[in-house]
C-alpha positions, 0 to 999 in steps of 0.5 A, a space after each residue: 024583257 027581263 027584270 034588269 033590263 027594265 030595272 037599268 032602262 029607268 037609271 039615270 045614265 052614269 054621272 062619271 066617266 070611266 073605262 068601265 062601269 057597272 050598275 050596283 046598288 047599296 045596302 043598310 048594314 045593320 039588317 046584315 045576315 051575317 058580320 064579320 068574325 074576328 078571324 076575318 078582321 085579323 086576316 084581312 088587317 094582316 093581308 092588306 099589310 102584306 099586300 101593300 110590299 106584294 112584288 109582281 112586276 114579274 108576272 105584270 111582264 106576262 101581260 099584254 096591253 096597256 095595263 099591268 093588272 098586277 099593279 092596279 092597286 087597290 083596285 086590281 086584287 091581285 096584290 090582295 091575293 098575294 097578301 091573303 097567301 102570305 097570311 094564311 100560308 094555305 098548303 092547298 089553294 082552290 082556284 074557280 075560274 082558271 081565266 087567263 091564269 094571272 090569278 093562279 100565277 101570283 096564288 102560287 108565287 106566295 104558297 110555302 114550302 109543299 104548298 099546291 094551286 088547284 084551278 079549276 076550270 071549263 076551257 083548258 088554260 091553252 085554248 084561253 084567249 090572252 092566258 099568260 100561263 106556261 107549260 113550266 108553270 106546271 112543272 114542280 106540281 104546285 099548279 095544277 088545272 083540272 078540267 071540270 064543271 064545279 056547278 054539279 054536285 056529282 063533280 063536286 063529290 069526284 073532286 072532293 079530297 082536294 076540295 075538303 083539304 082547301 085552306 083558301 079558295 078563291 071564286 072569280 067564274 061567269 059572275 050570272 047570278 046563277 052558277 055562283 050560288 051552284 057554287 056555294 050550295 056545293 060547296 055546303 056539300 063538302 067537309 072540310 078538313 079545317 074551315 077554309 077562307 072563300 074569297 068571292 070577287 065581284 061582288 058589287 056587280 048587279 048579278 051578285 048582289 043577291 048571292 053575296 047579300 044571302 050569304 049567312 057565314 061571317 063575311 067582310 066586304 074588302 072592295 076598298 082593298 081589293 077589286 074595283 067590282 067587289 071583294 068579299 071574304 067569308 070565313 067557312 064555318 058551315 
């Protein structure tokens, strides 16, 4: 039996009923390995303000089911992503983990003229269950999907040109306690044209606690304005 299962067996049942619950932990801030930079604080304040006004109803209509995920804010990260793109005005956005494509569409919607979103996954979007992407989303070149695994240092080197040009990187992958750490380690090998901001999803989920705590670059926990399971922003100044 794994350590996580042994630990969770001794944890009391949740005192709150909710549609979805995850175990997490609270940690002191005075011995946190990194503190937010002025850049992070400025960007976060502006992005949250922009998120309040972000109109994502057109994308909400693409999602089947009872929950309009883009309209759950705070609580989901879609409007915060919109606010970050409006604030940063990035020429190149890299997303790691396409999944249904909803985040990619939000990122694309608020790009400046000439901007581009490159989204990576190991599964083509046409084969992903519940995908909301359409062929026409790729027509003007502002959205591109690359099928490759950025856990590999060789693959990162293969895509060094696009990665190094990124102004904003959004990482939303497996949360298995391994994959995200490999992404971080491999990003250290990238010679960025200018320091990007890197956003991590689910930083308060059990498997992500060690990874997020171990980040030593300037960082900021934006969970209250992003995803209920954790949203973290890193000023990538390695």
